[in-house]
C-alpha positions as CSV (number, residue, x, y, z in Angstrom):
1,Y,29.0,-0.4,-3.2
2,F,26.8,-1.0,-6.3
3,S,28.1,2.2,-8.2
4,A,31.2,0.6,-8.8
5,D,29.6,-2.0,-10.4
6,P,26.1,-2.4,-11.2
7,G,26.7,-5.9,-11.9
8,R,26.7,-6.2,-8.1
9,L,23.0,-5.5,-7.9
10,A,21.6,-9.2,-8.3
11,H,24.0,-10.6,-5.7
12,G,22.8,-8.3,-3.3
13,I,24.7,-6.8,-0.5
14,G,24.2,-9.7,2.2
15,L,27.5,-11.7,1.9
16,P,30.2,-9.2,1.1
17,F,28.5,-7.7,4.6
18,A,29.0,-10.9,6.2
19,A,32.5,-11.6,5.0
20,Q,33.7,-8.1,6.0
21,L,31.8,-8.5,9.8
22,L,34.1,-11.9,9.5
23,A,37.1,-10.1,8.5
24,D,37.5,-7.6,10.8
25,G,35.5,-8.8,14.0
26,S,33.4,-5.6,14.5
27,T,29.4,-5.8,15.1
28,P,26.8,-5.4,12.2
29,V,25.5,-2.6,13.4
30,A,29.3,-0.5,13.5
31,L,30.3,-1.9,10.4
32,A,27.0,-0.6,9.3
33,R,27.7,2.7,9.8
34,A,31.4,2.6,8.6
35,V,29.8,1.6,5.6
36,A,27.6,4.5,5.7
37,D,30.0,7.2,6.3
38,G,32.5,5.7,3.6
39,S,35.3,4.7,5.8
40,V,34.6,0.8,4.6
41,D,34.3,-0.1,1.4
42,L,32.7,-3.5,0.8
43,G,34.0,-3.9,-2.8
44,S,37.6,-4.4,-1.4
45,S,36.4,-7.2,0.7
46,L,37.3,-10.7,0.0
47,P,35.7,-11.6,-3.5
48,V,33.3,-14.3,-1.4
49,S,31.9,-15.6,-5.2
50,A,35.4,-16.4,-6.5
51,D,36.8,-18.5,-2.9
52,P,34.5,-21.3,-2.3
53,A,35.8,-21.4,1.4
54,A,35.0,-17.8,1.9
55,R,31.6,-17.9,0.3
56,A,30.7,-20.8,2.5
57,A,31.9,-19.0,5.6
58,A,30.1,-15.7,4.7
59,L,27.0,-17.9,3.9
60,Q,26.9,-19.4,7.7
61,K,27.4,-15.8,9.4
62,A,24.8,-14.3,7.2
63,C,22.0,-17.4,7.8
64,E,23.4,-16.7,11.8
65,L,22.6,-12.8,11.6
66,A,19.1,-13.6,9.6
67,A,18.2,-16.6,12.2
68,A,18.9,-13.9,15.0
69,T,16.4,-11.3,13.4
70,L,13.8,-14.0,12.9
71,E,14.3,-15.4,16.6
72,R,14.0,-11.7,17.7
73,M,10.3,-11.2,15.4
74,D,9.0,-14.3,16.7
75,A,9.8,-13.3,20.2
76,N,8.2,-9.7,19.7
77,R,5.1,-12.0,18.1
78,T,4.6,-14.1,21.4
79,A,4.9,-10.9,23.4
80,R,2.2,-8.8,21.9
81,G,0.0,-11.7,21.8
82,E,0.6,-11.9,25.8
83,L,0.8,-8.0,25.9
84,R,-2.8,-7.7,24.1
85,T,-4.2,-10.7,26.1
86,M,-3.2,-9.4,29.6
87,L,-3.9,-5.4,29.0
88,G,-7.1,-6.0,27.4
89,E,-8.3,-4.9,23.7
90,P,-10.0,-2.2,22.9
91,S,-13.5,-2.4,21.5
92,H,-14.4,-1.3,17.6
93,P,-14.2,0.5,16.0
94,M,-11.0,1.4,17.2
95,L,-9.7,5.0,17.1
96,G,-6.6,6.2,15.5
97,A,-4.3,9.2,15.0
98,S,-1.2,10.2,12.7
99,L,1.8,11.0,14.8
100,A,2.6,14.0,12.4
101,S,-0.7,15.5,12.7
102,V,-0.4,15.6,16.9
103,M,3.3,17.0,17.2
104,L,4.2,18.7,20.1
105,G,7.7,19.6,20.3
106,G,8.9,15.4,19.8
107,T,7.6,12.0,19.1
108,A,6.7,11.4,22.7
109,K,4.9,14.3,23.2
110,G,2.7,13.7,20.2
111,A,2.1,9.5,21.3
112,G,1.2,10.9,25.2
113,F,-1.2,13.4,23.4
114,A,-3.2,11.3,21.3
115,V,-3.6,8.7,23.7
116,D,-4.8,10.9,26.2
117,L,-7.3,11.8,23.7
118,G,-8.5,8.4,23.6
119,A,-6.8,6.8,21.0
120,D,-6.0,2.9,20.4
121,L,-3.6,3.6,17.7
122,V,-0.8,5.8,17.2
123,M,0.3,5.5,13.6
124,L,4.1,7.1,12.4
125,A,3.1,8.8,9.0
126,D,5.5,10.4,7.3
127,A,8.6,11.9,8.5
128,S,9.9,13.7,6.1
129,E,9.4,16.8,7.6
130,S,10.1,16.7,11.2
131,D,10.3,18.6,14.1
132,S,13.6,20.2,15.8
133,E,13.5,17.8,18.8
134,S,13.5,14.4,16.1
135,D,15.7,16.1,13.7
136,S,18.4,15.9,16.8
137,E,17.6,12.4,17.7
138,S,18.7,11.2,14.4
139,E,21.3,8.7,14.2
140,P,24.8,9.7,12.7
141,G,25.3,9.3,9.3
142,S,21.7,7.4,8.6
143,G,20.0,10.7,7.3
144,V,16.2,9.3,9.3
145,V,14.6,11.2,11.3
146,A,14.5,9.3,14.8
147,A,10.8,8.7,15.0
148,R,11.3,6.5,11.8
149,S,14.4,4.2,12.9
150,K,15.1,1.5,14.8
151,R,15.9,3.4,18.4
152,G,12.8,6.1,17.9
153,L,10.2,2.8,17.1
154,A,11.9,1.3,20.6
155,G,11.1,4.5,22.4
156,L,8.0,4.8,21.2
157,R,6.5,1.3,21.6
158,S,7.9,1.5,25.0
159,Q,5.9,4.6,25.7
160,L,3.1,3.1,24.1
161,D,3.0,0.0,26.5
162,E,3.4,2.4,29.7
163,A,0.5,4.0,28.4
164,G,-1.4,1.1,27.9
165,A,-0.7,-0.7,31.4
166,V,-2.0,3.2,32.6
167,R,-5.3,3.3,30.4
168,G,-5.8,-0.2,30.9
169,R,-6.1,-1.7,27.4
170,Y,-3.2,-2.4,24.8
171,V,-2.0,0.9,22.4
172,R,-1.4,-0.3,18.6
173,L,1.8,1.3,16.9
174,G,1.5,1.8,13.2
175,V,4.0,2.4,11.0
176,E,4.2,3.8,7.4
177,I,6.9,2.5,5.1
178,D,8.2,4.2,1.7
179,V,7.5,2.4,-1.3
180,L,11.0,1.3,-2.3
181,S,12.6,1.1,1.5
182,A,11.7,-2.9,2.8
183,D,14.1,-2.5,5.4
184,Q,11.5,0.0,7.3
185,A,9.3,-3.4,7.0
186,V,12.3,-5.4,9.3
187,V,12.8,-2.5,11.9
188,A,9.0,-2.5,12.3
189,G,9.1,-6.2,13.0
190,L,12.2,-5.7,15.3
191,E,10.2,-3.1,17.3
192,R,7.0,-4.7,18.1
193,A,5.0,-2.6,15.7
194,D,1.6,-3.9,15.0
195,L,0.2,-2.0,11.9
196,V,2.5,-1.1,8.5
197,L,0.7,1.0,5.8
198,A,2.5,0.0,3.0
199,D,1.1,1.5,-0.6
200,P,3.5,0.9,-3.7
201,M,0.3,1.3,-6.2
202,T,0.0,5.1,-5.4
203,A,3.8,5.9,-6.6
204,I,3.4,3.0,-10.0
205,V,0.4,5.2,-10.8
206,A,2.3,8.9,-10.1
207,G,5.5,7.4,-12.2
208,L,7.5,7.9,-8.4
209,A,8.8,4.5,-8.9
210,S,8.9,1.5,-11.9
211,P,6.4,-1.3,-11.5
212,G,9.1,-3.9,-11.1
213,H,10.7,-2.0,-8.4
214,A,7.9,-0.8,-6.3
215,I,6.5,-4.5,-6.6
216,A,9.4,-6.6,-5.7
217,D,10.6,-4.6,-2.7
218,H,6.3,-4.6,-1.8
219,L,6.5,-8.2,-1.8
220,F,9.6,-8.7,0.0
221,A,8.2,-6.4,2.9
222,C,4.9,-8.5,3.3
223,R,7.1,-11.6,3.4
224,V,8.7,-9.8,6.3
225,L,5.4,-8.6,7.9
226,A,3.9,-12.3,7.4
227,R,6.4,-13.7,9.7
228,A,6.8,-10.9,12.4
229,G,2.7,-11.1,12.7
230,L,2.3,-7.6,11.9
231,D,-0.8,-6.5,10.3
232,L,-0.8,-4.9,6.6
233,L,-3.1,-1.4,6.1
234,V,-3.9,-1.1,2.0
235,P,-5.1,2.4,1.2
236,A,-8.4,2.6,-1.1
237,G,-6.4,3.0,-4.5
238,P,-5.1,6.2,-6.1
239,L,-6.9,8.8,-8.2
240,V,-6.3,7.6,-11.7
241,V,-6.5,10.3,-14.4
242,A,-4.2,9.5,-17.0
243,P,-7.0,7.8,-19.3
244,D,-9.4,10.7,-19.1
245,I,-6.3,13.2,-19.8
246,Q,-5.5,10.9,-22.7
247,S,-9.2,11.1,-24.5
248,G,-10.0,14.0,-23.2
249,I,-13.2,13.5,-21.5
250,G,-13.7,13.3,-17.8
251,S,-15.0,10.1,-16.0
252,T,-17.6,9.8,-13.8
253,P,-16.9,9.2,-10.0
254,A,-18.2,5.3,-10.0
255,V,-15.4,5.0,-12.8
256,R,-12.9,6.5,-10.8
257,S,-13.7,4.8,-8.2
258,G,-13.6,1.5,-9.7
259,R,-10.3,2.0,-11.0
260,A,-9.2,3.0,-7.3
261,L,-11.2,-0.4,-6.4
262,A,-9.4,-2.5,-8.7
263,I,-6.0,-1.4,-7.8
264,Q,-6.5,-2.3,-4.2
265,L,-7.7,-5.6,-4.9
266,L,-4.4,-6.0,-7.3
267,A,-2.6,-4.5,-4.1
268,V,-4.5,-7.0,-1.4
269,A,-3.8,-10.1,-4.1
270,L,0.1,-9.2,-4.2
271,A,0.2,-9.2,-0.4
272,E,-1.7,-12.6,0.1
273,A,0.7,-14.2,-2.3
274,A,3.4,-13.1,-0.1
275,G,2.0,-14.9,2.5
276,V,-0.4,-12.0,4.7
277,A,-3.6,-13.6,6.0
278,R,-6.6,-11.9,4.7
279,S,-7.2,-11.6,8.6
280,R,-4.1,-9.6,8.8
281,I,-4.9,-7.1,6.0
282,T,-7.1,-4.0,6.8
283,V,-8.4,-1.9,3.7
284,A,-9.5,1.5,3.7
285,G,-13.2,1.7,2.7
286,L,-12.9,4.9,1.4
287,P,-10.7,6.7,-1.7
288,A,-9.4,9.8,-0.3
289,W,-11.4,12.3,-2.9
290,L,-14.4,10.7,-2.0
291,A,-15.5,13.4,0.2
292,D,-15.6,16.1,-2.2
293,E,-17.8,14.6,-4.4
294,P,-21.6,15.4,-4.8
295,G,-24.1,12.5,-2.4
296,A,-21.0,11.8,-0.7
297,I,-22.8,9.7,1.5
298,R,-24.9,8.1,-0.7
299,L,-21.7,7.2,-2.6
300,A,-19.8,6.1,0.8
301,V,-22.6,4.3,1.5
302,A,-22.2,2.1,-1.7
303,E,-18.4,2.4,-1.6
304,L,-18.1,0.4,1.9
305,A,-21.0,-2.1,1.0
306,A,-18.5,-2.9,-2.2
307,R,-15.9,-3.4,0.0
308,R,-17.3,-6.0,2.7
309,V,-18.2,-8.4,0.5
310,L,-14.6,-8.1,-2.1
311,F,-12.5,-8.1,1.2
312,D,-14.6,-10.6,3.2
313,G,-12.3,-11.5,6.4
314,S,-10.3,-8.2,6.2
315,A,-10.8,-5.4,8.3
316,V,-12.2,-2.0,7.3
317,A,-10.6,1.5,7.9
318,L,-11.6,5.0,7.1
319,V,-8.6,6.9,7.0
320,E,-8.7,10.8,6.9
321,P,-7.2,11.9,3.6
322,E,-4.4,14.5,3.6
323,G,-5.6,18.0,2.6
324,L,-7.2,21.4,4.2
325,A,-8.8,21.5,7.4
326,E,-12.0,22.8,6.1
327,A,-12.6,19.2,4.2
328,A,-11.3,17.6,7.0
329,A,-14.4,18.5,8.9
330,G,-16.3,17.4,5.9
331,W,-15.2,14.0,6.0
332,R,-15.1,13.8,10.1
333,V,-18.9,14.8,9.6
334,L,-19.2,11.9,7.1
335,T,-17.3,9.3,8.9
336,A,-19.6,9.9,12.1
337,M,-22.7,9.1,9.8
338,L,-20.7,5.8,8.4
339,L,-20.1,4.9,11.9
340,A,-23.9,4.7,13.1
341,D,-23.9,1.7,10.4
342,G,-21.3,-0.7,11.8
343,G,-18.7,-2.6,9.5
344,I,-16.0,-0.3,10.3
345,D,-13.2,-1.5,12.5
346,L,-10.7,1.7,12.7
347,V,-10.5,5.3,12.4
348,I,-7.6,7.0,12.0
349,V,-7.5,11.1,12.5
350,G,-4.9,13.2,11.2
351,H,-4.2,16.8,10.4
352,D,-3.1,18.9,12.7
353,D,-6.8,20.2,14.6
354,A,-6.2,16.4,15.9
355,T,-7.5,17.5,19.3
356,G,-10.7,18.4,17.8
357,G,-10.7,15.3,15.6
358,L,-9.8,13.0,18.4
359,A,-12.7,14.4,20.2
360,M,-15.4,14.3,18.0
361,L,-14.8,10.9,16.7
362,R,-13.8,9.9,20.2
363,D,-17.6,11.0,20.8
364,G,-19.0,9.9,17.2
365,I,-18.0,6.3,18.5
366,A,-19.8,6.0,21.6
367,I,-23.2,7.8,19.8
368,A,-22.7,5.7,16.6
369,A,-23.3,2.4,19.1
370,D,-26.3,3.7,20.7
371,V,-27.7,4.4,17.1
372,R,-27.3,0.9,16.0
373,A,-28.4,-0.5,19.3
374,S,-31.2,1.0,18.8
375,R,-32.6,-0.1,15.3
376,H,-32.4,-2.7,12.7
377,P,-29.9,-1.8,9.8
378,G,-31.5,-2.3,6.6
379,G,-30.4,-2.5,2.6
380,L,-28.8,-0.3,0.1
381,S,-31.7,2.0,-1.6
382,Q,-31.7,1.5,-5.4
383,T,-29.4,5.0,-5.9
384,A,-26.3,3.4,-3.6
385,A,-27.3,0.0,-5.0
386,D,-26.6,1.3,-8.9
387,H,-23.4,3.0,-7.4
388,R,-22.3,0.2,-5.9
389,D,-22.9,-2.0,-9.5
390,A,-21.2,1.0,-11.5
391,I,-18.3,0.6,-9.4
392,L,-17.7,-3.0,-9.6
393,E,-18.7,-2.8,-13.2
394,A,-15.6,-0.3,-13.7
395,A,-13.0,-2.5,-11.5
396,G,-13.9,-5.3,-13.8
397,R,-13.1,-3.2,-16.6
398,E,-9.8,-1.6,-15.3
399,L,-8.6,-5.0,-14.3
400,A,-9.3,-6.4,-17.4
401,S,-7.3,-3.3,-19.4
402,L,-4.2,-3.9,-16.9
403,E,-4.1,-7.6,-17.6
404,H,-4.2,-6.9,-21.4
405,G,-2.6,-3.7,-21.9
406,G,0.1,-3.7,-18.5
407,W,0.5,-0.2,-16.8
408,A,0.0,1.4,-19.7
409,A,-3.4,1.2,-18.8
410,I,-3.1,3.5,-15.8
411,M,0.1,5.4,-16.8
412,G,-1.2,6.9,-19.8
413,D,2.7,6.1,-21.0
414,P,2.8,3.1,-23.5
415,L,6.4,3.9,-23.9
416,E,7.7,4.2,-20.4
417,A,5.2,0.9,-19.3
418,A,6.3,-1.0,-21.9
419,A,10.3,-0.6,-21.3
420,G,8.9,-1.8,-17.7
421,E,11.7,0.2,-16.1
422,P,15.4,1.8,-16.4
423,R,17.8,-0.1,-18.0
424,S,20.1,0.4,-15.3
425,G,17.7,-0.8,-12.6
426,V,17.2,-4.4,-13.9
427,A,19.0,-7.1,-12.1
428,L,18.5,-10.0,-13.0
429,R,17.7,-13.1,-10.9
430,T,20.8,-14.9,-9.4
431,D,22.4,-16.7,-6.6
432,G,22.6,-14.1,-3.8
433,F,21.7,-14.4,-0.1
434,N,17.7,-14.4,0.6
435,P,17.4,-14.3,4.4
436,L,13.6,-15.5,3.9
437,G,14.7,-18.9,2.4
């Protein structure tokens, strides 16, 4: 629709879609599939912008569709609260499993496997590489793996409800959404997900998405999550090395961690500006690369101490980074030790050897609870406190650099950062249809 006339981008697709629904009397799903397979061209629909009566009718239809969607989200929000009350909440810290790491021939087997091993949260990670069963379930013409689709999420949600009823406590469903796919946040709200991982910053830093596009989509996704009552998981910030490459001087672990913390602070601020309450935000407590640093346990304690203060009111999670199984073993040992100090609300396990990971951390959570009950927690050592202060100082410098130098401060490409985004992708604000008002 947009390729025929880039000027249509600013107006959105809501009103032309609603006008076509009125013209042919089809359902939204049938029309969407027809547009996707090319049998219907929305560009040939009645030009709603030129006919006031047609525009008014299309706007009314679009508002009705949006109202029905929001009504279903509200109903799911109520149902989520009732089910949690009825089934009971798990104790903290909760144990989560990345579904892509526990796949045993399909989404259903993977979810059941994780719950049987004690998972309180099943996280549907990036499903770009799926197994044959998921591929065969893909919706016609969508090119989307079924587990990430509306139908796939509905089936998974139903299965987790049944598993929770058997186990006697509510099992959460988490979804990772793509940086430029705010529509996936809508699907998560419609199918009663509980937690959404959304991370525009990593894509921006890596140059995979322009800052304007990524932030605009992220803000809209956060507005949807706020309305649907979903929790947001914010990663601990990407590894920023562009300034080191430009200067030719390597940075210290504290500087790298400070850069990541600054970007995480920005991500949380964006979510709150879009209406997500601090209590609905879960922050990852450690950068992905920290376990590989010398003295990782000392650094990790300082990292967590800094985030508990900066993100007061938010839950704190430890998320197993992607990588080799050897690295995963070190991360799990580090996590088990950190659990003894408390202050961790969620632990998410990944990798293909999820059996060992879930079992180890399930036992580690129980042992950590006994350790906490057997002693009084102490403060930071001087070395750990020095690292915490160095992280905070580096984060402050990074935020100041972002304020004065823009994205060039971390992207390392002043020309690209100054341009903001490709000229072909610019869409000026106009009078298009906004479903959230």
